[in-house]
C-alpha positions, -999 to 999 in steps of 0.1 A, spaced: 80 492 -474 110 472 -487 116 459 -452 80 446 -450 83 429 -483 116 413 -473 100 400 -441 70 385 -461 93 367 -485 114 354 -456 82 340 -438 70 323 -470 105 308 -476 106 295 -441 71 280 -444 80 263 -477 112 250 -461 92 237 -431 67 220 -456 96 203 -474 109 190 -441 75 177 -432 70 160 -465 105 145 -464 97 132 -429 65 116 -441 82 100 -471 110 86 -450 94 77 -417 57 73 -424 58 58 -459 44 24 -449 16 38 -429 4 60 -456 8 34 -483 -14 12 -461 -41 39 -460 -40 45 -498 -40 8 -507 -68 1 -483 -90 25 -503 -84 6 -535 -107 -21 -548 -94 -56 -551 -108 -85 -570 -132 -106 -549 -152 -133 -566 -176 -160 -557 -166 -196 -563 -199 -214 -571 -207 -247 -556 -218 -277 -577 -254 -288 -570 -256 -325 -562 -266 -350 -589 -297 -371 -590 -294 -407 -601 -318 -436 -606 -314 -467 -585 -289 -482 -610 -266 -451 -611 -280 -435 -642 -279 -397 -641 -313 -381 -640 -300 -346 -632 -264 -333 -632 -246 -300 -629 -223 -292 -659 -196 -266 -656 -202 -236 -678 -185 -202 -681 -196 -165 -679 -178 -141 -702 -166 -111 -681 -153 -78 -695 -130 -54 -676 -135 -21 -696 -114 -1 -671 -84 -22 -678 -90 -21 -716 -93 17 -715 -60 22 -696 -44 21 -730 -71 20 -757 -47 23 -786 -30 -9 -775 -58 -29 -760 -92 -19 -774 -90 -30 -810 -73 -64 -803 -97 -73 -775 -128 -65 -795 -115 -83 -825 -108 -114 -804 -144 -115 -793 -159 -109 -827 -137 -133 -847 -136 -160 -821 -170 -160 -805 -190 -142 -832 -202 -112 -811 -213 -79 -826 -183 -55 -829 -203 -23 -826 -222 -35 -796 -190 -45 -777 -172 -14 -786 -200 8 -774 -204 -12 -742 -167 -9 -733 -167 29 -739 -199 34 -720 -187 14 -689 -150 24 -691 -149 29 -653 -162 -6 -646 -140 -35 -638 -167 -62 -639 -193 -65 -667 -209 -99 -673 -214 -100 -711 -225 -136 -718 -236 -164 -696 -232 -202 -696 -207 -206 -724 -195 -241 -730 -160 -254 -723 -156 -256 -761 -162 -218 -764 -138 -210 -736 -111 -233 -751 -116 -218 -785 -110 -183 -772 -80 -193 -752 -64 -210 -782 -71 -179 -803 -55 -157 -778 -24 -179 -775 -19 -180 -813 -26 -142 -817 -3 -131 -790 28 -139 -810 16 -115 -837 5 -88 -814 37 -86 -794 55 -74 -825 32 -44 -827 31 -36 -790 -5 -45 -787 -23 -70 -764 -56 -86 -756 -67 -74 -721 -98 -72 -699 -114 -105 -710 -118 -135 -686 -141 -163 -678 -160 -169 -646 -170 -205 -635 -207 -214 -631 -228 -246 -632 -257 -253 -654 -284 -279 -644 -287 -305 -671 -313 -333 -675 -301 -360 -698 -335 -374 -705 -353 -341 -710 -389 -347 -699 -387 -383 -687 -396 -385 -650 -403 -348 -649 -429 -350 -621 -407 -370 -598 -374 -353 -606 -385 -317 -607 -361 -289 -619 -337 -264 -604 -337 -227 -611 -310 -212 -632 -286 -204 -604 -291 -238 -588 -301 -223 -555 -337 -236 -555 -356 -266 -568 -392 -266 -581 -412 -298 -578 -401 -334 -573 -368 -344 -557 -352 -311 -567 -375 -293 -543 -380 -318 -515 -342 -325 -512 -331 -290 -521 -310 -285 -489 -293 -319 -495 -285 -311 -532 -273 -275 -524 -237 -268 -514 -220 -236 -501 -204 -211 -523 -167 -205 -519 -149 -171 -523 -116 -157 -536 -107 -124 -522 -76 -101 -517 -62 -83 -486 -30 -64 -476 -6 -82 -454 16 -65 -427 42 -56 -454 14 -39 -475 16 -66 -501 -16 -78 -518 -24 -113 -508 -51 -136 -521 -71 -161 -501 -93 -188 -516 -121 -204 -496 -132 -234 -517 -168 -242 -524 -185 -271 -507 -205 -290 -533 -239 -306 -527 -246 -342 -521 -258 -367 -546 -293 -382 -543 -298 -418 -554 -335 -423 -562 -357 -454 -562 -367 -447 -597 -357 -471 -624 -351 -454 -658 -361 -484 -678 -394 -489 -660 -401 -451 -661 -396 -452 -699 -420 -481 -702 -447 -463 -682 -443 -431 -702 -443 -449 -735 -478 -463 -728 -491 -431 -713 -481 -413 -745 -496 -441 -766 -529 -437 -747 -529 -400 -751 -521 -402 -788 -547 -428 -796 -576 -421 -772 -567 -395 -746 -584 -384 -713 -586 -355 -690 -559 -370 -668 -540 -402 -665 -515 -414 -639 -494 -445 -633 -475 -455 -602 -451 -486 -602 -441 -496 -567 -423 -523 -548 -451 -535 -524 -425 -550 -500 -407 -518 -490 -426 -487 -504 -400 -479 -531 -415 -461 -561 -400 -475 -592 -418 -452 -616 -443 -423 -614 -458 -404 -643 -489 -386 -655 -503 -370 -687 -484 -337 -685 -447 -343 -688 -425 -313 -696 -389 -307 -707 -369 -303 -675 -342 -284 -696 -369 -259 -706 -396 -261 -679 -413 -229 -688 -420 -238 -723 -458 -241 -725 -475 -272 -737 -493 -270 -771 -527 -270 -756 -521 -237 -739 -531 -214 -767 -535 -177 -762 -573 -181 -759 -568 -208 -732 -542 -186 -713 -565 -156 -715 -594 -176 -700 -571 -190 -673 -559 -155 -666 -594 -141 -663 -604 -167 -638 -572 -162 -618 -577 -124 -619 -612 -129 -605 -598 -151 -577 -570 -127 -570 -594 -98 -567 -616 -118 -544 -586 -126 -521 -574 -90 -520 -609 -74 -517 -629 -97 -494 -657 -73 -489 -660 -61 -524 -684 -73 -551 -668 -102 -569 -656 -95 -605 -672 -111 -635 -657 -118 -669 -672 -86 -681 -658 -64 -653 -624 -80 -648 -608 -59 -675 -616 -28 -655 -591 -39 -628 -566 -59 -648 -550 -51 -681 -546 -77 -709 -509 -81 -702 -515 -89 -665 -542 -113 -674 -520 -132 -699 -492 -133 -673 -516 -147 -647 -528 -173 -672 -492 -183 -680 -485 -188 -643 -516 -210 -639 -506 -230 -670 -471 -236 -655 -487 -247 -622 -510 -271 -639 -482 -285 -660 -459 -290 -630 -486 -304 -607 -481 -341 -599 -515 -358 -604 -504 -390 -587 -499 -373 -553 -517 -340 -555 -551 -347 -570 -581 -365 -553 -607 -386 -570 -633 -412 -560 -615 -446 -563 -645 -468 -572 -644 -506 -568 -606 -507 -561 -618 -498 -526 -636 -531 -522 -606 -551 -510 -603 -528 -480 -640 -534 -471 -635 -572 -472 -601 -570 -454 -616 -550 -425 -644 -575 -422 -620 -605 -422 -598 -588 -396 -627 -581 -373 -643 -615 -377 -674 -600 -391 -672 -625 -420 -653 -658 -424 -647 -656 -462 -671 -684 -468 -702 -663 -464 -728 -663 -491 -751 -633 -500 -781 -628 -522 -778 -600 -547 -812 -589 -561 -800 -559 -581 -801 -534 -553 -801 -529 -515 -823 -506 -496 -803 -485 -472 -816 -456 -451 -847 -454 -472 -828 -454 -505 -823 -481 -531 -787 -484 -540 -780 -505 -571 -755 -532 -577 -728 -532 -603 -750 -553 -625 -785 -541 -630 -796 -578 -633 -781 -587 -599 -757 -616 -592 -781 -639 -574 -763 -661 -547 -727 -649 -545 -698 -655 -522 -674 -629 -508 -647 -640 -532 -671 -638 -561 -682 -604 -548 -647 -592 -554 -644 -610 -587 -677 -597 -600 -674 -563 -582 -708 -567 -565 -719 -536 -546 -746 -554 -527 -720 -578 -511 -699 -549 -501 -728 -530 -486 -739 -561 -467 -704 -566 -454 -701 -529 -443 -734 -533 -424 -719 -564 -406 -687 -545 -397 -706 -515 -384 -695 -479 -391 -672 -477 -360 -649 -505 -372 -653 -496 -409 -640 -461 -404 -614 -473 -380 -599 -494 -408 -603 -465 -433 -578 -447 -410 -556 -477 -406 -554 -480 -444 -544 -443 -445 -573 -427 -463 -577 -390 -454 -540 -387 -442 -508 -380 -460 -486 -410 -467 -454 -390 -460 -439 -396 -494 -407 -375 -499 -422 -353 -526 -438 -319 -523 -475 -312 -528 -490 -343 -514 -528 -340 -507 -545 -357 -478 -582 -353 -489 -592 -353 -452 -621 -330 -459 -638 -356 -481 -635 -385 -458 -664 -396 -436 -659 -405 -400 -679 -423 -373 -693 -389 -362 -707 -377 -395 -714 -409 -416 -749 -420 -421 -761 -454 -433 -760 -444 -470 -725 -429 -465 -713 -462 -451 -729 -481 -479 -715 -461 -507 -680 -458 -491 -679 -496 -490 -676 -497 -528 -654 -466 -533 -678 -437 -539 -685 -405 -519 -650 -400 -507 -617 -391 -522 -582 -406 -522 -549 -400 -541 -530 -425 -562 -502 -427 -537 -526 -433 -508 -542 -462 -527 -509 -477 -539 -495 -477 -503 -527 -491 -488 -529 -518 -515 -493 -528 -509 -500 -534 -473 -529 -557 -479 -511 -579 -505 -477 -581 -488 -489 -596 -455 -501 -565 -437 -470 -542 -436 -478 -506 -444 -446 -489 -456 -441 -453 -461 -437 -447 -498 -405 -430 -509 -385 -420 -540 -350 -418 -525 -327 -447 -515 -296 -430 -503 -275 -399 -501 -239 -398 -513 -212 -372 -506 -188 -357 -531 -165 -387 -528 -193 -412 -534 -195 -424 -498 -230 -431 -484 -239 -405 -458 -275 -415 -454 -294 -446 -463 -332 -446 -465 -344 -478 -450 -380 -488 -454 -402 -472 -428 -428 -496 -414 -456 -473 -403 -480 -499 -390 -496 -533 -395 -529 -534 -413 -540 -570 -419 -530 -605 -411 -513 -631 -433 -546 -650 -436 -564 -619 -449 -536 -613 -474 -539 -649 -487 -577 -645 -491 -574 -612 -510 -545 -624 -532 -564 -655 -543 -596 -635 -550 -578 -609 -570 -559 -636 -589 -592 -651 -599 -606 -616 -607 -580 -614 -635 -576 -651 -646 -609 -669 -639 -641 -668 -658 -664 -643 -645 -638 -618 -632 -639 -582 -642 -601 -580 -647 -596 -603 -677 -581 -575 -698 -551 -573 -674 -539 -609 -680 -502 -613 -688 -496 -646 -705 -476 -670 -683 -477 -648 -652 -498 -649 -620 -512 -614 -623 -538 -603 -597 -557 -571 -594 -590 -551 -591 -609 -529 -614 -625 -496 -606 -652 -474 -623 -664 -443 -604 -690 -419 -616 -679 -383 -612 -698 -352 -601 -721 -342 -617 -737 -376 -618 -748 -373 -654 -735 -406 -667 -708 -390 -689 -678 -384 -666 -660 -414 -651 -627 -423 -634 -616 -458 -645 -587 -476 -628 -569 -509 -623 -546 -518 -594 -527 -550 -600 -495 -569 -591 -475 -600 -597 -469 -628 -588 -502 -631 -570 -488 -654 -543 -456 -634 -538 -461 -598 -550 -429 -582 -563 -442 -553 -583 -475 -533 -581 -488 -511 -610 -517 -487 -604 -533 -470 -634 -560 -443 -632 -577 -427 -662 -599 -397 -655 -626 -390 -681 -614 -411 -711 -622 -394 -744 -645 -421 -757 -680 -420 -772 -694 -449 -752 -695 -451 -715 -660 -456 -702 -651 -490 -687 -623 -501 -664 -610 -521 -694 -592 -490 -706 -571 -489 -675 -567 -527 -675 -553 -526 -710 -527 -500 -701 -517 -520 -670 -513 -552 -692 -490 -535 -716 -468 -520 -689 -467 -552 -668 -459 -573 -699 -426 -554 -702 -418 -548 -666 -420 -584 -654 -393 -598 -677 -371 -568 -671 -373 -574 -633 -363 -610 -639 -396 -623 -627 -400 -655 -646 -433 -669 -660 -449 -698 -642 -466 -716 -671 -460 -741 -698 -448 -731 -733 -483 -722 -744 -485 -697 -715 -514 -714 -697 -515 -711 -660 -516 -743 -639 -552 -756 -637 -551 -760 -600 -549 -722 -596 -586 -719 -607 -599 -753 -600 -630 -756 -579 -642 -721 -587 -679 -723 -580 -704 -710 -605 -730 -700 -580 -767 -696 -589 -773 -663 -605 -738 -660 -621 -750 -662 -656 -751 -640 -687 -784 -628 -675 -772 -617 -641 -738 -603 -649 -714 -604 -679 -680 -619 -676 -660 -622 -708 -656 -594 -734 -683 -611 -756 -706 -613 -726 -700 -576 -719 -712 -569 -754 -742 -591 -750 -751 -576 -717 -748 -541 -731 -771 -550 -760 -796 -566 -737 -796 -534 -716 -803 -513 -746 -834 -534 -754 -845 -538 -718 -879 -522 -708 -879 -488 -692 -871 -491 -655 -900 -490 -630 -905 -485 -593 -920 -509 -569 -955 -497 -576 -951 -504 -613 -949 -468 -624 -921 -455 -646 -891 -440 -629 -895 -401 -632 -870 -384 -655 -856 -363 -627 -846 -395 -609 -828 -409 -640 -810 -375 -645 -810 -361 -610 -801 -325 -602 -792 -331 -566 -780 -306 -539 -744 -313 -531 -727 -313 -498 -695 -293 -503 -669 -315 -485 -640 -311 -509 -613 -286 -515 -593 -283 -548 -601 -288 -584 -629 -314 -581 -665 -306 -576 -684 -310 -543 -693 -345 -531 -730 -353 -532 -750 -363 -503 -760 -395 -521 -738 -415 -545 -748 -439 -572 -735 -474 -577 -712 -484 -606 -711 -511 -632 -677 -526 -638 -689 -545 -669 -708 -518 -688 -696 -486 -672 -732 -476 -664 -740 -461 -631 -772 -457 -612 -788 -424 -600 -784 -408 -567 -798 -423 -535 -809 -389 -523 -833 -387 -552 -846 -421 -543 -839 -437 -576 -852 -472 -582 -831 -502 -593 -826 -502 -631 
């Protein structure tokens, strides 16, 4: 028995001795190998070094958007809790006394996450906050060293915050970047997102061949700077008068584009719904809870229809069975954001009205269908395709030239000219001028309105007639501005754009946006004719654009008044597209006012007045000098020889503001309209309820099969051709 026990003890002793030898061998000969294995299983700091998103500047170098360095406050609870008696209290005290955080909250967080090495406690602290903490720590360390305590586990991580110095100014053209700077929404921020973005860098650790921890830093590559064509001062002027209009009168929508007609550069662009780029999701005051709920219900109904194509559509009464109130409010909020961020000047279509008339005349001049000296007879209406389509003046213009047709905005002249051109050539030029196609502007969300444009294949006689004076098809503001520029600059259609050049981090130009000449539209002779006619439209007696005059300057332009669907004589789009100087255009301003909030019938004068105020400030700023004497009177030879043709009287068409008033009074006292047989016009003709041809996508209603005329002077329109209304 004792022998067996002795053998067992000997075996165990030998085994322990062998184990000691093995461990000794490992410690002496394999130390580095096993250190490498152990260290490789440890976690080492590896952090992202964020890139700086590129800046956005105006044409003069003023910052419109910039990335400001901020700091995230990072806690390392694991380090703090390695010696809580020495580190916990001083670290928590530093955060509460220096940065004002809640002591209990931080204490609980550190203890709950004591095994974590990275906890982001606060985001986007300023440099002042970071500097304040570091100064506090430096001063406090002297005192803490005496007690054996220390501040540990607190550090700051770099980040960039997008800042917009002018808040809401230029919001639609600038757009905004999301919080992390990785994606832009709207405007330049979205369209040039890949240019503005950079590439994150990284700092990470690794073990070298000697098992020592090494750190490698791969620096971030910052984004490029975008220099826009926008001029801050012009943008401010535009927005000042939009805000003034909204405060004093208001409308459903209003948009303004300022453009250099000689190269397609957009100098300013704004509409009625600006928003704070530094807080883009803050809802505008008009979006009350009731409005959001109604928007949410409609969106929920549309959402259900998209997802359940074969199911019975929801109604306002049944929608709550499928969507709770919280979801509906969320949907409504998203719709409100989209409506706010939507750029009216490039995304929304509307019927342009009489601003279209210069294109009808230009096409005819180019094709030789007219000479420019042609004379027409305007007897209040023109019968086309069995329908009587009224002129802009219910009394007619009598004998009238092409030039006067533009000045007085005569629909009959335009319809006659369109007939002379023929629909093949008319719609060829509609394409040449860019209607129904995107301009290619470097902004997201541009509409083309191609579904509302007639072509040779589907246009009838009445379509041709109404298209000739700007009804029964849609355009966008940027399409109209680009086309207008080509007609007045000698025929060069330039692609509109909002960016001039791209700069790298060192400020060197890496890309320059030269003007893109897309095509030639008209000849120099046509340009001269149009410029002279539009100059007289503004400055000569009898023109519809008198409200757009700027004392001392050769301003030219064209008014527009379009009746919207439904054709109930209450909803109008009024506009004015003008430029200066008329004989050498340097700047174009286009104003569109959709459904002015006025009791009387809207007139193009509302848009002309806004144009006049904007242009009065822009012209001196651009160093475009007046061309008049000290009293501000234009040279007499600019309007000399203007014929007053038979029929251009107060009875046949108003001219001055006083004459407009007189004509309106005369119309109110005029006898009830009659048809050719002497019978009164039926009520359903005066207030037609026509069937509409649905040719449009988007927010606007369907386009009717027949379109009324318009009255630039009084704002009155005539009933639908499809209902065979008589001339009023």
